[in-house]
A tleap script that builds the chain and sets N, CA, C and O, in Angstrom:
source leaprc.protein.ff14SB
mol = sequence {
  NMET THR LEU SER PHE ARG LYS PHE PHE LEU
  PRO TRP THR ALA SER ASP CYS PHE GLU THR
  GLU ARG ALA PHE GLN THR TRP LEU ARG ARG
  ARG TRP ARG PHE PHE THR ASP LEU ARG MET
  ILE VAL LEU ALA VAL ALA VAL LEU CYS LEU
  LEU ALA GLY TYR PHE THR SER ARG ARG PRO
  LEU MET LEU LEU THR ILE VAL PRO LEU ALA
  LEU VAL LEU LEU LEU SER VAL ALA LEU ALA
  ARG MET GLU ALA VAL LEU ASP GLY GLN ASN
  LYS SER GLN CGLN
}
set mol.1.N position { 0.822 -1.194 0.000 }
set mol.1.CA position { 0.000 0.000 0.000 }
set mol.1.C position { 0.868 1.260 0.000 }
set mol.1.O position { 0.597 2.204 -0.742 }
set mol.2.N position { 1.897 1.272 0.823 }
set mol.2.CA position { 2.771 2.435 0.882 }
set mol.2.C position { 3.495 2.635 -0.437 }
set mol.2.O position { 3.705 3.768 -0.870 }
set mol.3.N position { 3.874 1.541 -1.074 }
set mol.3.CA position { 4.569 1.618 -2.351 }
set mol.3.C position { 3.690 2.243 -3.429 }
set mol.3.O position { 4.148 3.108 -4.177 }
set mol.4.N position { 2.445 1.819 -3.515 }
set mol.4.CA position { 1.559 2.381 -4.532 }
set mol.4.C position { 1.248 3.849 -4.236 }
set mol.4.O position { 1.100 4.645 -5.163 }
set mol.5.N position { 1.147 4.212 -2.967 }
set mol.5.CA position { 0.930 5.619 -2.610 }
set mol.5.C position { 2.113 6.465 -3.068 }
set mol.5.O position { 1.932 7.524 -3.669 }
set mol.6.N position { 3.320 5.992 -2.782 }
set mol.6.CA position { 4.514 6.737 -3.184 }
set mol.6.C position { 4.626 6.823 -4.702 }
set mol.6.O position { 4.986 7.870 -5.240 }
set mol.7.N position { 4.321 5.732 -5.392 }
set mol.7.CA position { 4.467 5.743 -6.848 }
set mol.7.C position { 3.452 6.653 -7.507 }
set mol.7.O position { 3.742 7.230 -8.555 }
set mol.8.N position { 2.272 6.801 -6.927 }
set mol.8.CA position { 1.269 7.661 -7.552 }
set mol.8.C position { 1.382 9.112 -7.101 }
set mol.8.O position { 1.361 10.021 -7.932 }
set mol.9.N position { 1.501 9.338 -5.805 }
set mol.9.CA position { 1.461 10.705 -5.291 }
set mol.9.C position { 2.834 11.348 -5.134 }
set mol.9.O position { 2.945 12.572 -5.193 }
set mol.10.N position { 3.867 10.560 -4.938 }
set mol.10.CA position { 5.220 11.084 -4.773 }
set mol.10.C position { 6.174 10.341 -5.714 }
set mol.10.O position { 7.098 9.676 -5.246 }
set mol.11.N position { 5.970 10.442 -7.008 }
set mol.11.CA position { 6.744 9.610 -7.931 }
set mol.11.C position { 8.235 9.894 -7.914 }
set mol.11.O position { 9.019 9.017 -8.277 }
set mol.12.N position { 8.656 11.073 -7.511 }
set mol.12.CA position { 10.078 11.391 -7.496 }
set mol.12.C position { 10.816 10.688 -6.364 }
set mol.12.O position { 12.047 10.704 -6.331 }
set mol.13.N position { 10.085 10.068 -5.433 }
set mol.13.CA position { 10.723 9.349 -4.328 }
set mol.13.C position { 10.728 7.844 -4.542 }
set mol.13.O position { 11.148 7.108 -3.649 }
set mol.14.N position { 10.283 7.368 -5.678 }
set mol.14.CA position { 10.106 5.935 -5.898 }
set mol.14.C position { 11.282 5.280 -6.607 }
set mol.14.O position { 11.114 4.216 -7.203 }
set mol.15.N position { 12.451 5.871 -6.562 }
set mol.15.CA position { 13.591 5.318 -7.297 }
set mol.15.C position { 14.021 3.955 -6.771 }
set mol.15.O position { 14.571 3.153 -7.526 }
set mol.16.N position { 13.784 3.678 -5.502 }
set mol.16.CA position { 14.182 2.388 -4.949 }
set mol.16.C position { 13.247 1.248 -5.361 }
set mol.16.O position { 13.516 0.088 -5.049 }
set mol.17.N position { 12.163 1.562 -6.051 }
set mol.17.CA position { 11.211 0.551 -6.504 }
set mol.17.C position { 11.599 -0.055 -7.847 }
set mol.17.O position { 10.933 -0.976 -8.321 }
set mol.18.N position { 12.661 0.444 -8.465 }
set mol.18.CA position { 13.063 0.000 -9.788 }
set mol.18.C position { 14.458 -0.599 -9.730 }
set mol.18.O position { 15.285 -0.207 -8.906 }
set mol.19.N position { 14.708 -1.558 -10.620 }
set mol.19.CA position { 15.999 -2.242 -10.607 }
set mol.19.C position { 17.119 -1.371 -11.153 }
set mol.19.O position { 18.243 -1.411 -10.651 }
set mol.20.N position { 16.816 -0.577 -12.187 }
set mol.20.CA position { 17.856 0.267 -12.783 }
set mol.20.C position { 17.416 1.724 -12.778 }
set mol.20.O position { 16.227 2.036 -12.714 }
set mol.21.N position { 18.382 2.583 -12.847 }
set mol.21.CA position { 18.097 4.023 -12.906 }
set mol.21.C position { 17.389 4.375 -14.212 }
set mol.21.O position { 16.541 5.267 -14.246 }
set mol.22.N position { 17.742 3.674 -15.277 }
set mol.22.CA position { 17.116 3.944 -16.579 }
set mol.22.C position { 15.622 3.620 -16.557 }
set mol.22.O position { 14.816 4.369 -17.109 }
set mol.23.N position { 15.255 2.513 -15.925 }
set mol.23.CA position { 13.837 2.146 -15.808 }
set mol.23.C position { 13.092 3.207 -15.002 }
set mol.23.O position { 11.969 3.581 -15.341 }
set mol.24.N position { 13.721 3.684 -13.941 }
set mol.24.CA position { 13.095 4.734 -13.129 }
set mol.24.C position { 12.917 6.022 -13.930 }
set mol.24.O position { 11.863 6.655 -13.866 }
set mol.25.N position { 13.944 6.406 -14.683 }
set mol.25.CA position { 13.864 7.632 -15.490 }
set mol.25.C position { 12.777 7.520 -16.556 }
set mol.25.O position { 12.036 8.474 -16.791 }
set mol.26.N position { 12.680 6.365 -17.197 }
set mol.26.CA position { 11.641 6.153 -18.212 }
set mol.26.C position { 10.258 6.241 -17.585 }
set mol.26.O position { 9.368 6.904 -18.118 }
set mol.27.N position { 10.082 5.575 -16.457 }
set mol.27.CA position { 8.789 5.608 -15.773 }
set mol.27.C position { 8.454 7.031 -15.310 }
set mol.27.O position { 7.310 7.472 -15.413 }
set mol.28.N position { 9.456 7.737 -14.803 }
set mol.28.CA position { 9.230 9.096 -14.309 }
set mol.28.C position { 8.864 10.049 -15.451 }
set mol.28.O position { 8.039 10.945 -15.271 }
set mol.29.N position { 9.473 9.859 -16.618 }
set mol.29.CA position { 9.095 10.687 -17.779 }
set mol.29.C position { 7.641 10.455 -18.180 }
set mol.29.O position { 6.915 11.398 -18.496 }
set mol.30.N position { 7.225 9.179 -18.163 }
set mol.30.CA position { 5.807 8.894 -18.472 }
set mol.30.C position { 4.877 9.511 -17.431 }
set mol.30.O position { 3.832 10.063 -17.774 }
set mol.31.N position { 5.258 9.415 -16.166 }
set mol.31.CA position { 4.450 10.004 -15.091 }
set mol.31.C position { 4.412 11.522 -15.239 }
set mol.31.O position { 3.378 12.141 -14.990 }
set mol.32.N position { 5.529 12.128 -15.642 }
set mol.32.CA position { 5.589 13.574 -15.847 }
set mol.32.C position { 4.627 13.996 -16.960 }
set mol.32.O position { 3.931 15.002 -16.824 }
set mol.33.N position { 4.583 13.242 -18.053 }
set mol.33.CA position { 3.638 13.558 -19.144 }
set mol.33.C position { 2.195 13.417 -18.669 }
set mol.33.O position { 1.340 14.234 -19.013 }
set mol.34.N position { 1.926 12.371 -17.872 }
set mol.34.CA position { 0.578 12.181 -17.344 }
set mol.34.C position { 0.173 13.360 -16.455 }
set mol.34.O position { -0.938 13.876 -16.579 }
set mol.35.N position { 1.068 13.787 -15.560 }
set mol.35.CA position { 0.762 14.905 -14.676 }
set mol.35.C position { 0.592 16.203 -15.465 }
set mol.35.O position { -0.240 17.036 -15.105 }
set mol.36.N position { 1.360 16.383 -16.526 }
set mol.36.CA position { 1.218 17.581 -17.362 }
set mol.36.C position { -0.155 17.611 -18.024 }
set mol.36.O position { -0.825 18.643 -18.029 }
set mol.37.N position { -0.570 16.472 -18.582 }
set mol.37.CA position { -1.898 16.400 -19.198 }
set mol.37.C position { -3.003 16.601 -18.167 }
set mol.37.O position { -3.983 17.301 -18.424 }
set mol.38.N position { -2.837 15.985 -17.002 }
set mol.38.CA position { -3.835 16.132 -15.943 }
set mol.38.C position { -3.947 17.582 -15.487 }
set mol.38.O position { -5.046 18.066 -15.215 }
set mol.39.N position { -2.810 18.277 -15.401 }
set mol.39.CA position { -2.832 19.690 -15.002 }
set mol.39.C position { -3.619 20.528 -16.003 }
set mol.39.O position { -4.369 21.419 -15.603 }
set mol.40.N position { -3.463 20.261 -17.287 }
set mol.40.CA position { -4.201 21.022 -18.298 }
set mol.40.C position { -5.704 20.734 -18.236 }
set mol.40.O position { -6.521 21.636 -18.418 }
set mol.41.N position { -6.058 19.486 -17.982 }
set mol.41.CA position { -7.484 19.134 -17.869 }
set mol.41.C position { -8.103 19.821 -16.664 }
set mol.41.O position { -9.196 20.379 -16.762 }
set mol.42.N position { -7.422 19.788 -15.534 }
set mol.42.CA position { -7.943 20.416 -14.314 }
set mol.42.C position { -8.032 21.933 -14.493 }
set mol.42.O position { -8.967 22.562 -13.999 }
set mol.43.N position { -7.076 22.511 -15.188 }
set mol.43.CA position { -7.129 23.945 -15.462 }
set mol.43.C position { -8.318 24.289 -16.356 }
set mol.43.O position { -8.961 25.320 -16.160 }
set mol.44.N position { -8.615 23.434 -17.333 }
set mol.44.CA position { -9.789 23.652 -18.186 }
set mol.44.C position { -11.079 23.560 -17.370 }
set mol.44.O position { -12.014 24.325 -17.606 }
set mol.45.N position { -11.137 22.639 -16.421 }
set mol.45.CA position { -12.308 22.530 -15.545 }
set mol.45.C position { -12.462 23.800 -14.706 }
set mol.45.O position { -13.575 24.287 -14.514 }
set mol.46.N position { -11.352 24.329 -14.211 }
set mol.46.CA position { -11.409 25.565 -13.423 }
set mol.46.C position { -11.938 26.716 -14.255 }
set mol.46.O position { -12.753 27.506 -13.778 }
set mol.47.N position { -11.486 26.818 -15.484 }
set mol.47.CA position { -11.956 27.892 -16.365 }
set mol.47.C position { -13.445 27.720 -16.665 }
set mol.47.O position { -14.194 28.696 -16.675 }
set mol.48.N position { -13.871 26.489 -16.907 }
set mol.48.CA position { -15.299 26.255 -17.174 }
set mol.48.C position { -16.157 26.605 -15.957 }
set mol.48.O position { -17.229 27.190 -16.112 }
set mol.49.N position { -15.708 26.258 -14.760 }
set mol.49.CA position { -16.453 26.621 -13.544 }
set mol.49.C position { -16.534 28.140 -13.395 }
set mol.49.O position { -17.583 28.687 -13.054 }
set mol.50.N position { -15.432 28.798 -13.651 }
set mol.50.CA position { -15.411 30.254 -13.527 }
set mol.50.C position { -16.336 30.905 -14.547 }
set mol.50.O position { -17.102 31.805 -14.201 }
set mol.51.N position { -16.275 30.463 -15.795 }
set mol.51.CA position { -17.139 31.044 -16.833 }
set mol.51.C position { -18.609 30.724 -16.593 }
set mol.51.O position { -19.469 31.586 -16.773 }
set mol.52.N position { -18.901 29.490 -16.190 }
set mol.52.CA position { -20.294 29.121 -15.913 }
set mol.52.C position { -20.844 29.952 -14.760 }
set mol.52.O position { -21.982 30.415 -14.819 }
set mol.53.N position { -20.056 30.142 -13.726 }
set mol.53.CA position { -20.502 30.958 -12.602 }
set mol.53.C position { -20.674 32.411 -12.981 }
set mol.53.O position { -21.586 33.078 -12.493 }
set mol.54.N position { -19.806 32.910 -13.846 }
set mol.54.CA position { -19.881 34.314 -14.259 }
set mol.54.C position { -21.119 34.566 -15.118 }
set mol.54.O position { -21.839 35.540 -14.898 }
set mol.55.N position { -21.368 33.695 -16.090 }
set mol.55.CA position { -22.477 33.929 -17.007 }
set mol.55.C position { -23.834 33.571 -16.427 }
set mol.55.O position { -24.855 34.057 -16.913 }
set mol.56.N position { -23.867 32.739 -15.406 }
set mol.56.CA position { -25.149 32.417 -14.775 }
set mol.56.C position { -25.343 33.185 -13.476 }
set mol.56.O position { -26.356 33.016 -12.797 }
set mol.57.N position { -24.390 34.016 -13.134 }
set mol.57.CA position { -24.426 34.813 -11.900 }
set mol.57.C position { -24.603 33.936 -10.660 }
set mol.57.O position { -25.335 34.290 -9.736 }
set mol.58.N position { -23.940 32.817 -10.653 }
set mol.58.CA position { -23.993 31.889 -9.518 }
set mol.58.C position { -22.656 31.899 -8.802 }
set mol.58.O position { -21.665 31.382 -9.317 }
set mol.59.N position { -22.628 32.470 -7.646 }
set mol.59.CA position { -21.384 32.544 -6.887 }
set mol.59.C position { -20.862 31.164 -6.473 }
set mol.59.O position { -19.646 30.968 -6.476 }
set mol.60.N position { -21.728 30.188 -6.111 }
set mol.60.CA position { -21.175 28.868 -5.743 }
set mol.60.C position { -20.373 28.208 -6.869 }
set mol.60.O position { -19.378 27.531 -6.610 }
set mol.61.N position { -20.805 28.404 -8.109 }
set mol.61.CA position { -20.034 27.843 -9.224 }
set mol.61.C position { -18.683 28.525 -9.353 }
set mol.61.O position { -17.681 27.885 -9.672 }
set mol.62.N position { -18.661 29.827 -9.104 }
set mol.62.CA position { -17.396 30.540 -9.182 }
set mol.62.C position { -16.473 30.102 -8.042 }
set mol.62.O position { -15.255 30.058 -8.212 }
set mol.63.N position { -17.048 29.780 -6.886 }
set mol.63.CA position { -16.230 29.313 -5.762 }
set mol.63.C position { -15.663 27.919 -6.006 }
set mol.63.O position { -14.637 27.556 -5.430 }
set mol.64.N position { -16.333 27.125 -6.869 }
set mol.64.CA position { -15.811 25.808 -7.207 }
set mol.64.C position { -14.491 25.897 -7.966 }
set mol.64.O position { -13.785 24.899 -8.105 }
set mol.65.N position { -14.162 27.074 -8.450 }
set mol.65.CA position { -12.905 27.272 -9.161 }
set mol.65.C position { -11.714 27.079 -8.235 }
set mol.65.O position { -10.623 26.749 -8.699 }
set mol.66.N position { -11.902 27.277 -6.948 }
set mol.66.CA position { -10.794 27.174 -5.992 }
set mol.66.C position { -10.221 25.754 -5.954 }
set mol.66.O position { -9.003 25.580 -5.896 }
set mol.67.N position { -11.071 24.763 -5.984 }
set mol.67.CA position { -10.608 23.377 -5.879 }
set mol.67.C position { -9.721 22.992 -7.063 }
set mol.67.O position { -8.612 22.504 -6.848 }
set mol.68.N position { -10.170 23.195 -8.309 }
set mol.68.CA position { -9.269 22.849 -9.421 }
set mol.68.C position { -7.993 23.675 -9.437 }
set mol.68.O position { -6.938 23.165 -9.812 }
set mol.69.N position { -8.065 24.927 -9.042 }
set mol.69.CA position { -6.854 25.741 -9.032 }
set mol.69.C position { -5.869 25.260 -7.962 }
set mol.69.O position { -4.656 25.314 -8.168 }
set mol.70.N position { -6.379 24.796 -6.836 }
set mol.70.CA position { -5.502 24.216 -5.823 }
set mol.70.C position { -4.847 22.933 -6.347 }
set mol.70.O position { -3.674 22.673 -6.076 }
set mol.71.N position { -5.612 22.138 -7.096 }
set mol.71.CA position { -5.038 20.934 -7.694 }
set mol.71.C position { -3.977 21.285 -8.736 }
set mol.71.O position { -2.958 20.601 -8.837 }
set mol.72.N position { -4.209 22.337 -9.503 }
set mol.72.CA position { -3.213 22.784 -10.479 }
set mol.72.C position { -1.933 23.195 -9.763 }
set mol.72.O position { -0.835 22.891 -10.228 }
set mol.73.N position { -2.069 23.875 -8.652 }
set mol.73.CA position { -0.896 24.278 -7.877 }
set mol.73.C position { -0.130 23.059 -7.364 }
set mol.73.O position { 1.096 23.010 -7.471 }
set mol.74.N position { -0.834 22.084 -6.812 }
set mol.74.CA position { -0.176 20.874 -6.325 }
set mol.74.C position { 0.494 20.097 -7.454 }
set mol.74.O position { 1.602 19.586 -7.292 }
set mol.75.N position { -0.181 20.010 -8.595 }
set mol.75.CA position { 0.417 19.320 -9.734 }
set mol.75.C position { 1.650 20.058 -10.239 }
set mol.75.O position { 2.617 19.425 -10.663 }
set mol.76.N position { 1.628 21.383 -10.200 }
set mol.76.CA position { 2.791 22.159 -10.636 }
set mol.76.C position { 3.983 21.928 -9.723 }
set mol.76.O position { 5.117 21.833 -10.191 }
set mol.77.N position { 3.733 21.838 -8.428 }
set mol.77.CA position { 4.810 21.553 -7.479 }
set mol.77.C position { 5.373 20.154 -7.729 }
set mol.77.O position { 6.588 19.959 -7.720 }
set mol.78.N position { 4.490 19.188 -7.951 }
set mol.78.CA position { 4.938 17.819 -8.232 }
set mol.78.C position { 5.744 17.764 -9.527 }
set mol.78.O position { 6.760 17.071 -9.599 }
set mol.79.N position { 5.297 18.487 -10.544 }
set mol.79.CA position { 6.033 18.515 -11.810 }
set mol.79.C position { 7.410 19.137 -11.642 }
set mol.79.O position { 8.376 18.676 -12.251 }
set mol.80.N position { 7.511 20.165 -10.835 }
set mol.80.CA position { 8.810 20.786 -10.597 }
set mol.80.C position { 9.756 19.811 -9.885 }
set mol.80.O position { 10.942 19.751 -10.211 }
set mol.81.N position { 9.239 19.054 -8.922 }
set mol.81.CA position { 10.065 18.062 -8.226 }
set mol.81.C position { 10.520 16.963 -9.181 }
set mol.81.O position { 11.672 16.532 -9.140 }
set mol.82.N position { 9.595 16.507 -10.052 }
set mol.82.CA position { 9.960 15.472 -11.012 }
set mol.82.C position { 11.003 15.976 -12.000 }
set mol.82.O position { 11.925 15.242 -12.356 }
set mol.83.N position { 10.865 17.220 -12.446 }
set mol.83.CA position { 11.848 17.791 -13.366 }
set mol.83.C position { 13.221 17.879 -12.716 }
set mol.83.O position { 14.237 17.643 -13.368 }
set mol.84.N position { 13.253 18.218 -11.438 }
set mol.84.CA position { 14.531 18.299 -10.726 }
set mol.84.C position { 15.197 16.930 -10.658 }
set mol.84.O position { 16.412 16.822 -10.825 }
set mol.85.N position { 14.413 15.888 -10.415 }
set mol.85.CA position { 14.970 14.535 -10.362 }
set mol.85.C position { 15.423 14.098 -11.750 }
set mol.85.O position { 16.482 13.488 -11.894 }
set mol.86.N position { 14.624 14.406 -12.774 }
set mol.86.CA position { 15.004 14.034 -14.137 }
set mol.86.C position { 16.278 14.738 -14.582 }
set mol.86.O position { 17.066 14.175 -15.342 }
set mol.87.N position { 16.484 15.951 -14.119 }
set mol.87.CA position { 17.700 16.707 -14.475 }
set mol.87.C position { 18.890 16.342 -13.601 }
set mol.87.O position { 20.007 16.787 -13.863 }
set mol.88.N position { 18.663 15.527 -12.556 }
set mol.88.CA position { 19.747 15.116 -11.674 }
set mol.88.C position { 20.102 16.140 -10.612 }
set mol.88.O position { 21.174 16.049 -10.013 }
set mol.89.N position { 19.236 17.111 -10.362 }
set mol.89.CA position { 19.512 18.169 -9.396 }
set mol.89.C position { 19.065 17.811 -7.993 }
set mol.89.O position { 19.422 18.507 -7.041 }
set mol.90.N position { 18.301 16.753 -7.840 }
set mol.90.CA position { 17.646 16.477 -6.561 }
set mol.90.C position { 18.104 15.154 -5.952 }
set mol.90.O position { 17.320 14.506 -5.259 }
set mol.91.N position { 19.321 14.741 -6.184 }
set mol.91.CA position { 19.787 13.440 -5.710 }
set mol.91.C position { 19.813 13.350 -4.190 }
set mol.91.O position { 19.553 12.280 -3.640 }
set mol.92.N position { 20.117 14.435 -3.503 }
set mol.92.CA position { 20.249 14.375 -2.040 }
set mol.92.C position { 18.918 14.352 -1.313 }
set mol.92.O position { 18.880 14.002 -0.133 }
set mol.93.N position { 17.829 14.710 -1.968 }
set mol.93.CA position { 16.524 14.786 -1.296 }
set mol.93.C position { 15.643 13.589 -1.586 }
set mol.93.O position { 14.479 13.598 -1.188 }
set mol.94.N position { 16.134 12.560 -2.258 }
set mol.94.CA position { 15.287 11.422 -2.584 }
set mol.94.C position { 15.032 10.561 -1.417 }
set mol.94.O position { 14.331 9.556 -1.533 }
savepdb mol mol.pdb
quit
């Protein structure tokens, strides 16, 4: 259970789950692409919530924008950590 949690939510810390560094780098690149796509989808949802709330004059819909934007922020932080590991800058923090 802990392994799957780390591999999904903290992929930059999962290097010990792979036999070779190359396998880890390949997997991390795929995870990075997935997180990038997910960030764009969540950002589109935030924009749709904001526009729907604006044009229907519904404040609760506009407030729903906070949740996707918080997810975009978390995904951006995760992407930055993954990029640091992929570039070899984060070896001491793994």
